[in-house]
C-alpha positions as CSV (number, residue, x, y, z in Angstrom):
1,M,19.5,-2.6,42.9
2,S,19.4,-3.9,39.3
3,E,21.2,-2.1,36.6
4,P,19.1,-0.2,34.0
5,T,18.6,-1.9,30.7
6,P,20.7,-0.3,28.0
7,A,18.7,1.6,25.4
8,R,21.0,0.9,22.4
9,P,19.3,-2.3,21.2
10,V,15.9,-0.6,21.3
11,R,17.3,2.3,19.2
12,S,18.9,-0.1,16.8
13,E,15.7,-2.0,16.3
14,A,13.8,1.2,15.7
15,S,16.4,2.4,13.2
16,V,16.2,-0.8,11.3
17,G,12.4,-0.4,11.2
18,V,12.6,3.1,9.9
19,V,15.0,2.1,7.1
20,Q,12.7,-0.8,6.2
21,A,9.7,1.5,6.0
22,V,11.5,4.1,3.9
23,V,12.8,1.4,1.5
24,A,9.3,-0.1,1.2
25,Y,7.5,3.2,0.5
26,G,10.3,4.3,-1.7
27,L,9.9,1.2,-3.9
28,W,6.1,1.8,-4.0
29,G,6.8,5.3,-5.0
30,L,9.0,4.2,-8.0
31,M,6.5,1.6,-9.2
32,P,5.2,3.8,-12.0
33,L,8.7,3.8,-13.6
34,L,8.7,0.0,-13.6
35,F,5.4,-0.1,-15.3
36,A,6.5,2.4,-17.9
37,A,9.6,0.3,-18.5
38,M,7.3,-2.6,-19.3
39,A,6.0,-0.9,-22.5
40,P,4.7,-2.1,-24.9
41,A,2.9,-4.3,-22.4
42,G,-0.7,-3.2,-21.7
43,A,-2.1,-2.7,-18.2
44,F,-3.9,-6.0,-18.0
45,E,-0.8,-8.0,-19.1
46,I,1.3,-6.1,-16.5
47,V,-1.2,-7.0,-13.7
48,A,-1.3,-10.7,-14.9
49,W,2.5,-11.1,-14.9
50,R,2.6,-9.3,-11.5
51,I,0.4,-12.0,-10.1
52,V,2.3,-14.8,-11.7
53,F,5.8,-13.7,-10.8
54,G,4.6,-12.5,-7.4
55,L,3.5,-16.1,-6.7
56,V,6.8,-17.5,-8.0
57,F,8.8,-15.1,-5.7
58,C,6.6,-16.1,-2.7
59,A,7.2,-19.8,-3.4
60,V,10.9,-19.2,-3.5
61,A,10.8,-17.1,-0.3
62,I,8.8,-19.8,1.4
63,A,11.2,-22.5,0.3
64,V,14.2,-20.4,1.6
65,T,12.6,-19.7,4.9
66,R,11.2,-23.2,5.2
67,S,7.7,-21.9,6.1
68,W,5.7,-24.4,4.0
69,L,4.1,-25.9,7.0
70,R,2.8,-22.6,8.3
71,T,1.4,-21.5,4.9
72,R,-0.2,-25.0,4.3
73,S,-1.8,-24.9,7.8
74,L,-3.3,-21.5,7.0
75,M,-4.6,-22.7,3.6
76,A,-6.4,-25.5,5.4
77,Q,-8.5,-23.1,7.4
78,R,-11.7,-22.2,5.6
79,R,-12.3,-18.9,7.3
80,V,-8.7,-17.7,6.6
81,M,-9.0,-18.7,2.9
82,L,-12.4,-16.9,2.5
83,V,-11.1,-13.7,4.1
84,M,-7.9,-13.8,2.0
85,G,-10.0,-14.4,-1.1
86,L,-11.9,-11.2,-0.4
87,A,-8.5,-9.5,0.2
88,A,-7.3,-10.8,-3.1
89,V,-10.3,-9.3,-5.0
90,L,-9.7,-5.9,-3.4
91,I,-5.9,-5.9,-4.1
92,L,-6.7,-7.0,-7.7
93,V,-9.0,-4.0,-8.1
94,N,-6.3,-1.8,-6.6
95,W,-3.5,-3.1,-8.8
96,T,-5.5,-2.9,-11.9
97,V,-6.7,0.7,-11.4
98,Y,-3.2,1.8,-10.4
99,V,-1.5,0.2,-13.4
100,V,-4.1,1.6,-15.8
101,A,-3.7,5.0,-14.2
102,T,0.1,5.1,-14.3
103,T,0.3,3.8,-17.9
104,T,-2.3,6.2,-19.3
105,G,-1.1,9.6,-18.0
106,H,-2.9,9.6,-14.6
107,T,-0.1,9.1,-12.2
108,V,-0.8,12.4,-10.4
109,E,-4.4,11.3,-9.8
110,A,-3.1,7.9,-8.5
111,A,-0.8,9.8,-6.1
112,L,-3.8,11.7,-4.8
113,G,-5.5,8.4,-4.0
114,Y,-2.7,7.3,-1.8
115,F,-2.6,10.8,-0.1
116,I,-6.2,10.5,0.9
117,N,-5.9,6.8,1.8
118,P,-5.1,7.4,5.5
119,L,-8.2,9.6,5.8
120,V,-10.4,6.9,4.1
121,T,-9.0,4.3,6.4
122,I,-10.0,6.5,9.4
123,A,-13.5,6.9,7.9
124,L,-13.9,3.2,7.4
125,G,-12.8,2.7,11.0
126,V,-15.7,4.9,12.1
127,V,-18.3,3.4,9.8
128,V,-17.4,-0.3,10.0
129,L,-15.6,-0.7,13.3
130,R,-17.5,2.0,15.2
131,E,-14.3,3.6,16.3
132,R,-14.4,7.0,18.0
133,L,-12.5,9.9,16.5
134,R,-10.7,12.7,18.3
135,P,-11.7,16.3,17.3
136,L,-8.6,16.8,15.2
137,Q,-9.3,13.6,13.3
138,W,-12.8,14.7,12.6
139,T,-11.4,18.0,11.3
140,A,-8.9,16.2,9.0
141,V,-11.6,14.0,7.6
142,G,-13.9,17.0,7.0
143,I,-11.1,18.9,5.2
144,S,-10.4,15.9,3.0
145,V,-14.0,15.8,1.9
146,V,-13.7,19.5,1.0
147,A,-10.5,18.7,-0.9
148,V,-12.2,16.0,-3.0
149,V,-15.0,18.5,-3.9
150,V,-12.4,21.2,-4.9
151,I,-10.5,18.7,-7.0
152,A,-13.6,17.4,-8.6
153,V,-14.6,21.0,-9.6
154,G,-11.1,21.5,-11.0
155,Y,-11.2,18.3,-13.0
156,G,-14.7,18.8,-14.1
157,R,-15.4,15.3,-12.8
158,M,-15.0,13.2,-9.7
159,P,-11.5,11.9,-9.2
160,W,-12.6,8.3,-9.6
161,I,-9.1,6.9,-9.9
162,S,-8.1,8.5,-6.7
163,L,-11.2,7.3,-4.9
164,A,-11.0,3.8,-6.3
165,L,-7.4,3.5,-5.1
166,A,-8.1,5.0,-1.7
167,F,-11.2,2.9,-1.0
168,S,-9.9,-0.4,-2.4
169,F,-6.6,-0.2,-0.4
170,G,-8.5,1.0,2.7
171,L,-10.9,-1.9,2.5
172,Y,-8.0,-4.2,1.8
173,G,-6.3,-3.0,5.0
174,L,-9.6,-3.5,6.9
175,V,-9.9,-7.1,5.7
176,K,-6.3,-7.9,6.5
177,K,-6.8,-6.5,10.0
178,R,-9.3,-9.2,10.6
179,V,-6.6,-11.9,10.2
180,G,-3.6,-9.8,11.1
181,G,-2.8,-11.8,14.2
182,T,-3.1,-15.1,12.3
183,V,-1.6,-14.6,8.9
184,D,2.0,-13.4,8.4
185,A,2.9,-11.2,5.5
186,L,4.6,-13.9,3.3
187,S,1.8,-16.4,3.8
188,G,-0.9,-13.8,3.2
189,L,0.6,-12.6,0.0
190,T,1.1,-16.2,-1.2
191,I,-2.5,-17.1,-0.5
192,E,-3.8,-13.9,-2.2
193,T,-1.8,-14.7,-5.4
194,V,-2.9,-18.3,-5.3
195,W,-6.5,-17.0,-5.4
196,L,-5.6,-14.7,-8.3
197,L,-3.5,-17.1,-10.4
198,P,-6.5,-18.5,-12.4
199,I,-7.6,-15.0,-13.2
200,A,-4.1,-14.1,-14.4
201,V,-3.8,-17.2,-16.5
202,V,-7.2,-16.6,-18.2
203,A,-6.3,-13.0,-18.8
204,L,-3.0,-13.9,-20.5
205,V,-4.8,-16.6,-22.7
206,V,-7.5,-14.1,-23.7
207,L,-5.0,-11.4,-24.4
208,G,-2.8,-13.8,-26.4
209,V,-5.7,-15.1,-28.5
210,T,-7.6,-11.9,-29.1
211,G,-4.8,-9.4,-29.2
212,L,-6.8,-7.0,-26.9
213,D,-4.9,-4.3,-25.1
214,G,-1.8,-5.1,-27.3
215,G,-1.9,-8.8,-26.7
216,V,0.9,-10.6,-24.8
217,T,4.3,-9.0,-25.4
218,F,6.4,-11.0,-22.9
219,A,8.3,-13.1,-25.4
220,G,8.4,-10.7,-28.3
221,A,10.0,-7.4,-27.0
222,G,13.6,-8.5,-26.2
223,W,15.4,-9.9,-23.1
224,V,15.4,-6.6,-21.2
225,H,11.6,-6.6,-21.4
226,V,11.5,-10.2,-20.1
227,L,13.8,-9.3,-17.2
228,V,11.8,-6.2,-16.3
229,T,8.6,-8.3,-16.4
230,V,10.1,-11.0,-14.1
231,L,11.1,-8.2,-11.7
232,T,7.5,-7.4,-11.1
233,G,7.5,-10.4,-8.7
234,P,10.0,-9.2,-6.2
235,A,8.9,-5.6,-6.8
236,T,5.4,-6.7,-5.6
237,A,6.5,-8.8,-2.7
238,V,9.6,-7.1,-1.2
239,P,7.9,-3.8,-0.2
240,L,5.1,-5.7,1.5
241,L,7.5,-7.9,3.4
242,L,9.7,-4.9,4.4
243,F,6.6,-3.0,5.5
244,A,5.4,-6.0,7.7
245,S,8.8,-6.2,9.3
246,S,9.0,-2.5,9.9
247,A,5.5,-2.4,11.5
248,R,6.8,-4.7,14.3
249,R,9.8,-2.4,15.0
250,V,8.5,1.2,14.9
251,S,5.7,3.1,16.5
252,L,2.5,3.7,14.5
253,S,3.1,7.5,14.4
254,T,6.5,6.9,12.8
255,L,5.1,4.5,10.4
256,G,2.3,7.0,9.6
257,L,4.9,9.6,8.6
258,T,6.8,7.3,6.3
259,Q,3.7,6.3,4.4
260,Y,3.5,9.8,2.7
261,L,6.8,9.1,0.9
262,A,5.2,6.9,-1.7
263,P,2.6,9.3,-3.0
264,I,5.1,12.2,-2.9
265,M,7.4,10.2,-5.1
266,Q,4.5,9.2,-7.4
267,L,3.5,12.9,-7.7
268,L,7.1,13.8,-8.6
269,V,7.2,11.0,-11.2
270,G,3.9,12.1,-12.7
271,V,4.9,15.8,-12.9
272,V,8.7,15.7,-13.5
273,V,9.2,12.5,-15.4
274,Q,5.9,11.9,-17.2
275,H,5.1,15.7,-17.6
276,E,1.5,15.4,-16.5
277,P,-0.2,18.8,-16.2
278,M,-0.7,20.4,-12.7
279,S,-3.2,23.2,-12.9
280,G,-3.7,25.8,-10.2
281,A,-6.9,24.0,-9.1
282,R,-5.0,20.7,-8.8
283,W,-2.3,22.3,-6.6
284,F,-5.0,23.9,-4.5
285,G,-6.8,20.6,-4.0
286,F,-3.6,18.8,-3.2
287,G,-2.7,21.6,-0.7
288,I,-6.0,21.0,1.1
289,V,-5.3,17.3,1.3
290,W,-1.8,18.0,2.7
291,L,-3.3,20.3,5.4
292,A,-5.6,17.4,6.4
293,L,-2.6,15.1,6.6
294,V,-0.6,17.6,8.7
295,L,-3.5,17.7,11.2
296,L,-3.7,13.9,11.2
297,T,0.1,13.7,11.9
298,V,0.0,16.2,14.7
299,D,-2.9,14.4,16.3
300,S,-1.1,11.0,15.9
301,F,2.0,12.3,17.7
302,A,-0.1,14.0,20.4
303,A,-2.0,10.8,21.0
304,A,1.2,8.7,21.2
305,R,2.7,11.2,23.6
306,A,-0.4,11.1,25.8
307,S,-0.4,7.3,25.8
308,R,3.2,7.2,26.9
309,R,2.5,9.6,29.7
310,R,-0.4,7.4,30.9
311,A,1.8,4.3,30.8
312,L,4.6,6.0,32.8
313,A,2.3,7.6,35.4
314,P,1.7,4.4,37.5
315,A,5.4,3.7,37.6
316,A,6.2,7.2,38.7
317,A,3.5,7.0,41.4
318,E,5.1,3.9,43.0
319,P,7.2,4.4,46.2
320,A,10.9,4.2,45.7
């Protein structure tokens, strides 16, 4: 009789994956502080440098990992390039809205966008991929719609920043899912930033010539400002790479729990550090969203447990 396989390596892999996910979402949660430290740079300059230095970081990472051949082969595939071009447009919208929000006193509204993002992703799965939802998932989606209405009434307007962030990132994830088995995280981010580089260069030239949005401040605000600006490259790429590595090591339900860390930290930054107002209506709306997320989490764990039971059932039924 063969000896049972020791469980320690599995637990070790899972532990590494959890740490990677926590670090990735933690870095995303602290991103508003990085953008604030880039003052007096305006939002459009920040996004442009994020693209430029993100591509520089990717190039260095590809050189270190010697993965040029893999990236070049992907760039030679027309379908991959077109899909990644669409992904690049969506992530550009997401980055621009997020940076504008967090640099103009709307970090709390941005946090709401990432709280409702999982629910938007589920809704997109139903509409676009024709996926079937379980009853608790339908309940969570319905509650999230009520939450948006409540928050809109409290704001006196629709929370457009939240919806733009949730839908742009949800659609981005949907597009990436189409090439998920083909394009690795590093190559994907590299191709996206290659697509966006001309836009970033044009934006910097226009800002420098016209002085719009404060112009280009990169070389005129001291060496600390230059260093912080350069750090936008690794700050963009590292969380994405950690997240991709974590996704291969931990279960979807565990990963789903860690994703709430980023908007929680963004909310704390907005309220505690940037002193954004949180009215009773806002807290009530956020509470409804959190209720939907609790239901979604419970459903996720229940579905994962049921799946494991089904997987173990045939083995248990076999004769000893």
